[in-house]
C-alpha positions, 0 to 999 in steps of 0.5 A: 500500499502506498502511505503517499502520492508525489505529482512529479509533474506538478513538482517539475513545473513549479521548478519552471516556473521558478527559475522563469523557464517556460514550459511550452519551450521544455521537453521534460524526460523521467528516468526510473529504475537506474542499476544501481540506485533503488527508488530513484527517479530523474527528470532531464529537462531540456530548454530551448526546444523549438517546434519543429 
């Protein structure tokens, strides 16, 4: 049973807003289950991506 829920999308949006980085000009990738780490989640944010 999970005792709490973390809304990672909200967390990333808050951090982008705090740093004046527009979400619409960014790509966000989440990685989990990285070998050697237990319960690890990483977000890679690429800013300045042009829409093609």
